[in-house]
C-alpha positions in Angstrom: -12.6 -13.3 24.3 -13.6 -9.7 24.9 -13.7 -9.0 21.2 -15.8 -12.0 20.5 -18.3 -10.9 23.2 -18.3 -7.4 21.7 -19.1 -8.7 18.3 -22.0 -10.7 19.7 -23.2 -7.7 21.6 -23.1 -5.6 18.4 -25.0 -8.3 16.5 -27.6 -8.4 19.2 -28.0 -4.6 19.1 -28.6 -4.9 15.3 -31.3 -7.5 15.4 -34.0 -4.8 15.0 -32.2 -3.2 12.0 -34.1 -1.8 9.1 -33.9 0.4 6.0 -35.2 3.7 7.3 -33.2 6.6 8.6 -34.4 7.8 11.9 -36.1 11.2 11.8 -33.5 14.0 12.4 -30.6 11.6 12.1 -27.4 13.4 11.0 -25.3 11.4 8.7 -21.8 12.1 10.1 -20.2 9.1 8.4 -21.4 10.2 5.0 -19.7 13.6 5.6 -16.5 11.9 6.7 -16.3 9.7 3.6 -16.9 12.7 1.4 -14.1 14.7 3.0 -11.0 15.2 0.7 -8.5 16.2 3.4 -5.3 14.1 3.7 -4.6 12.3 7.0 -0.9 12.5 6.2 -1.1 16.3 6.1 -1.9 16.1 9.8 0.9 13.7 10.7 2.8 16.2 12.9 -0.1 16.5 15.2 0.3 12.8 16.3 2.6 11.0 18.7 5.9 9.5 17.5 5.3 6.5 19.8 3.0 3.6 18.8 0.2 2.0 20.8 -1.4 -1.2 19.6 -5.1 -1.2 20.3 -6.7 -3.9 18.1 -4.1 -6.2 16.6 -3.6 -9.4 18.5 -0.5 -10.5 16.8 1.5 -7.3 17.1 3.1 -5.8 20.3 5.5 -2.9 20.9 7.7 -2.2 23.8 10.0 0.8 24.2 13.1 -0.2 26.1 16.6 1.3 26.7 18.2 -0.8 23.9 15.6 0.0 21.3 12.1 -0.6 20.2 11.1 -4.3 20.7 8.6 -5.4 18.1 6.9 -8.7 18.9 4.9 -10.5 16.1 2.9 -13.7 16.3 0.1 -15.4 14.5 -3.2 -14.1 15.9 -5.3 -16.9 14.5 -7.7 -17.7 17.4 -7.7 -21.4 16.5 -4.1 -21.8 17.6 -3.5 -23.2 21.0 0.1 -22.1 21.1 1.8 -19.2 19.3 5.4 -18.6 18.5 6.5 -15.0 19.0 9.3 -13.4 17.0 11.1 -10.5 18.6 12.8 -7.8 16.5 14.8 -5.1 18.2 14.9 -1.9 16.2 17.7 0.5 17.0 17.5 2.8 14.0 15.0 3.4 11.2 15.4 1.2 8.1 15.2 2.3 4.5 15.4 -0.6 2.1 12.6 -3.3 2.2 11.5 -6.3 0.2 7.8 -7.2 0.2 6.7 -10.7 -0.6 2.9 -10.1 -0.6 0.6 -7.5 -2.0 -0.8 -6.9 1.5 2.6 -5.9 2.8 3.1 -3.5 -0.1 -0.2 -1.9 0.7 1.0 -0.6 4.0 3.8 1.3 2.3 1.3 2.7 -0.1 -1.0 3.8 2.6 1.8 5.8 4.2 3.2 7.0 0.9 6.5 5.3 1.5 6.7 3.3 -1.7 10.2 4.6 -2.3 11.4 2.5 0.6 10.4 -0.7 -1.3 13.4 -2.0 -3.3 12.0 -5.4 -4.1 8.6 -7.1 -4.5 7.5 -10.6 -5.5 6.2 -10.9 -9.1 2.6 -9.9 -8.5 0.2 -10.8 -11.3 -1.7 -7.5 -10.8 0.2 -4.5 -9.5 -1.9 -1.3 -9.1 0.4 1.2 -7.4 1.4 3.9 -9.9 4.4 4.8 -7.8 5.8 1.2 -7.6 5.1 0.7 -11.3 7.3 3.7 -12.0 9.9 2.5 -9.6 10.1 -0.8 -11.5 10.4 1.0 -14.8 13.3 3.1 -13.5 15.0 0.2 -11.8 14.5 1.6 -8.3 12.4 -1.5 -7.4 13.1 -4.9 -8.7 10.8 -8.0 -9.1 12.4 -10.9 -7.2 10.4 -13.8 -8.5 7.8 -15.9 -6.7 7.8 -18.0 -3.6 10.1 -21.0 -4.0 11.8 -19.5 -7.0 13.3 -16.2 -5.8 16.1 -14.6 -7.6 18.6 -15.0 -4.7 21.4 -13.1 -6.3 19.0 -10.3 -7.3 17.7 -10.1 -3.7 21.2 -9.9 -2.3 22.2 -7.2 -4.9 19.3 -5.0 -3.6 21.0 -5.0 -0.1 17.7 -4.9 1.7 17.6 -3.9 5.4 14.7 -6.2 5.9 12.4 -8.7 4.1 8.8 -9.0 5.1 7.5 -12.5 4.7 4.2 -14.2 5.2 3.4 -17.1 7.6 1.3 -18.7 4.9 4.3 -18.9 2.5 7.4 -21.0 3.1 9.4 -21.6 -0.1 12.8 -19.9 -0.3 12.6 -17.8 2.9 15.0 -20.0 4.9 17.6 -19.7 2.1 17.3 -15.9 2.4 17.8 -16.1 6.1 20.9 -18.3 5.7 22.4 -15.6 3.5 22.2 -13.1 6.3 19.2 -11.1 5.2 17.0 -10.1 8.1 13.4 -11.4 7.9 10.2 -10.5 9.9 6.9 -12.2 9.5 3.8 -10.2 8.7 0.8 -11.9 10.2 -1.7 -9.1 9.6 -3.9 -11.1 7.3 -4.8 -13.5 10.2 -6.4 -10.7 12.3 -10.2 -11.2 12.5 -10.9 -7.6 13.6 -10.8 -5.3 10.6 -9.2 -2.6 12.6 -6.7 -5.1 13.9 -5.7 -6.0 10.4 -5.3 -2.4 9.4 -3.3 -1.6 12.5 -0.4 -3.7 11.1 0.5 -0.6 9.0 2.0 0.7 12.3 4.6 -2.0 11.9 5.8 -0.2 8.7 5.6 3.1 10.5 7.9 1.8 13.2 10.4 0.1 10.9 10.8 3.2 8.7 10.8 5.7 11.5 7.5 7.2 10.3 5.4 6.5 13.3 3.6 9.9 13.1 2.4 9.1 9.6 1.3 5.6 10.7 -0.6 7.0 13.7 -2.3 9.7 11.6 -3.4 7.3 8.9 -4.7 4.7 11.3 -6.5 7.4 13.3 -8.4 8.4 10.2 -9.3 4.8 9.4 -10.4 4.2 13.0 -12.6 7.3 13.1 -14.4 6.5 9.9 -14.9 2.9 10.7 -16.1 3.4 14.2 -18.4 6.4 13.3 -20.0 4.4 10.5 -20.4 1.3 12.7 -22.0 3.4 15.4 -24.4 5.0 13.0 -25.4 1.7 11.6 -26.2 0.4 15.1 -28.1 3.5 16.0 -30.1 3.4 12.8 -31.0 -0.2 13.4 -32.1 0.4 17.0 -34.7 2.9 15.7 -36.2 0.5 13.2 -38.5 -2.4 13.5 -37.6 -4.0 10.2 -35.7 -7.3 10.1 -31.9 -7.4 9.7 -30.9 -8.0 6.0 -29.2 -11.4 5.4 -26.1 -12.1 3.4 -24.5 -15.2 1.9 -20.9 -15.5 0.8 -18.6 -17.3 -1.7 -19.5 -19.5 -4.6 -18.4 -22.8 -6.1 -14.7 -23.0 -6.7 -13.5 -26.3 -8.2 -14.7 -29.0 -5.9 -16.7 -27.0 -3.3 -18.4 -23.8 -2.3 -15.9 -21.8 -0.2 -17.5 -19.8 2.7 -15.9 -17.6 5.3 -16.3 -18.7 9.0 -18.7 -17.1 11.4 -15.9 -15.5 13.4 -13.9 -14.4 10.4 -12.8 -11.0 9.2 -15.5 -10.9 6.6 -18.2 -12.0 9.0 -17.2 -9.2 11.4 -17.6 -6.7 8.5 -21.1 -8.1 7.7 -22.1 -7.7 11.4 -20.7 -4.2 11.6 -22.5 -3.2 8.4 -25.8 -4.3 9.9 -26.4 -7.7 8.2 -26.9 -11.2 9.4 -24.5 -13.7 7.9 -26.4 -16.9 7.1 -23.4 -19.1 6.3 -21.5 -18.7 9.5 -22.1 -20.5 12.8 -19.5 -21.8 15.2 -16.2 -20.3 16.2 -14.4 -20.8 12.8 -12.3 -17.7 12.1 -11.0 -18.9 8.7 -13.0 -20.4 5.9 -14.2 -23.8 4.8 -15.6 -25.6 1.8 -19.2 -26.9 1.7 -20.7 -29.1 -1.0 -22.9 -27.2 -3.4 -26.2 -28.4 -2.1 -25.4 -27.6 1.6 -24.2 -24.1 0.6 -27.2 -23.5 -1.7 -29.6 -24.4 1.1 -28.2 -21.7 3.3 -27.8 -19.1 0.5 -31.0 -19.5 -1.4 -33.1 -17.0 0.5 -30.4 -14.6 1.6 -31.2 -10.9 0.7 -27.6 -10.3 -0.5 -24.8 -12.4 -1.9 -21.1 -11.4 -1.5 -18.5 -13.0 -3.8 -15.2 -12.1 -5.5 -12.5 -13.2 -7.9 -10.2 -12.1 -10.7 -12.0 -11.5 -14.0 -10.9 -9.7 -17.2 -13.7 -7.4 -18.4 -17.0 -6.6 -16.8 -18.4 -9.2 -14.4 -22.2 -9.4 -14.7 -25.1 -11.4 -13.5 -25.0 -13.2 -16.8 -21.3 -14.0 -16.3 -22.2 -15.5 -12.9 -25.1 -17.5 -14.2 -22.9 -18.9 -16.9 -20.6 -20.5 -14.3 -23.6 -22.4 -12.9 -27.2 -21.9 -13.9 -28.4 -22.8 -10.4 -27.0 -19.4 -9.2 -29.8 -17.7 -11.1 -32.4 -19.3 -8.8 -31.0 -17.6 -5.6 -33.1 -14.8 -4.2 -30.2 -12.4 -4.2 -29.5 -13.1 -7.8 -33.2 -12.6 -8.8 -33.3 -9.2 -6.9 -30.0 -8.1 -8.3 -28.3 -7.9 -4.9 -25.0 -9.6 -5.8 -21.9 -7.8 -4.5 -18.8 -8.6 -6.4 -15.2 -7.5 -6.0 -13.0 -7.9 -9.1 -9.4 -8.4 -8.1 -8.2 -7.7 -11.6 -9.7 -4.2 -11.6 -9.4 -3.0 -8.0 -6.3 -2.8 -5.7 -8.1 -5.1 -3.2 -5.1 -7.3 -2.5 -2.8 -4.3 -2.0 -5.0 -1.9 -0.1 -8.2 -3.5 1.3 -6.5 -4.7 4.4 -5.5 -1.1 5.3 -8.8 0.3 4.2 -11.4 -1.6 6.2 -13.5 1.6 6.5 -14.0 1.4 2.7 -15.0 -2.2 2.9 -17.4 -1.5 5.6 -18.8 1.5 3.6 -19.2 -0.7 0.5 -21.4 -3.1 2.5 -23.4 -0.4 4.3 -24.0 1.2 0.9 -25.7 -2.0 -0.2 -27.4 -3.0 3.0 -28.5 0.4 4.1 -27.9 2.9 1.3 -29.7 5.7 3.0 -26.9 6.0 5.5 -24.3 6.8 2.8 -26.2 8.7 0.1 -23.1 10.3 -1.4 -20.7 7.4 -1.2 -19.4 5.5 -4.3 -18.3 1.9 -3.6 -14.6 1.2 -3.9 -14.3 -2.6 -3.8 -17.6 -4.4 -3.6 -20.3 -3.3 -6.0 -23.7 -4.5 -7.0 -23.4 -6.1 -10.4 -26.0 -5.9 -13.2 
């Protein structure tokens, strides 16, 4: 409840947001994002114990018999939550990841060599993991429901990370005596809460200092930029820019909920999300006409997908010529993330500061004059 109230407070603060840098304003966030220093290089400066500050589905207790790791589904729509408890008595070294998001946490901590197995991802971006696959150090285990069971057992993993949204084949692995732990990070609605799940990998591998260092860097950049956006908006009388999301996918226009991860990013980036409303933390599908009525006059439009080649406004209009009549399309303010050309599925969850910066660069470019978008870019 506190976080929801905080988000509302931030949104209220931003209602006077505009597109002008206040006189004398020092762009600290722009400097932070330009810095080339490595958070991992400062790991020894950080504690070797973990504190969970933002993640709702992850808890850690240090007890005499080991580190107790408690994981649960943080989806706010759930009335009851099941909690798994995993007692860690020594660092683990051999892991199997069954989603790209899980793999991203190992990448963020430069611990790819601990990953001995991954599911058969359509698009894999990690150079280190690609090399490990070529050398045989890491093996593809197939897809959900069709895992290579003998291959998994041959890897002798210490632990397999699974996703609560996937069910096929996991119980078979459990029956074979392979330890499993569920990774619920993707259900966190706070961007920093989702990123904080990288501390789980830090704990499991005995690399908590690395995890604390990397997360501290993420937190500092995210919080600094969010604060500068809020301060910038307070000093301007201009109206908050508006943003729509999603587009028609098969039988409906999918939109993210008003209390979702993406909606929180929009608010923190200084924009009003016009397709939210209510307490929905997930997503929903609207018919085209209902979605169009909300999106037609939005200043910006955020959407994404996997596309081979350059995705342009012409590409978007070819999907449905009604898109070309949206105000955001006409003004060339369409933000698109191409999953085929960016490591979004692997790294975006542990890089919410970059997602925030991408949106701020579009909504308030004067705050990040030197920043080059990483995931969401204005298409031409």
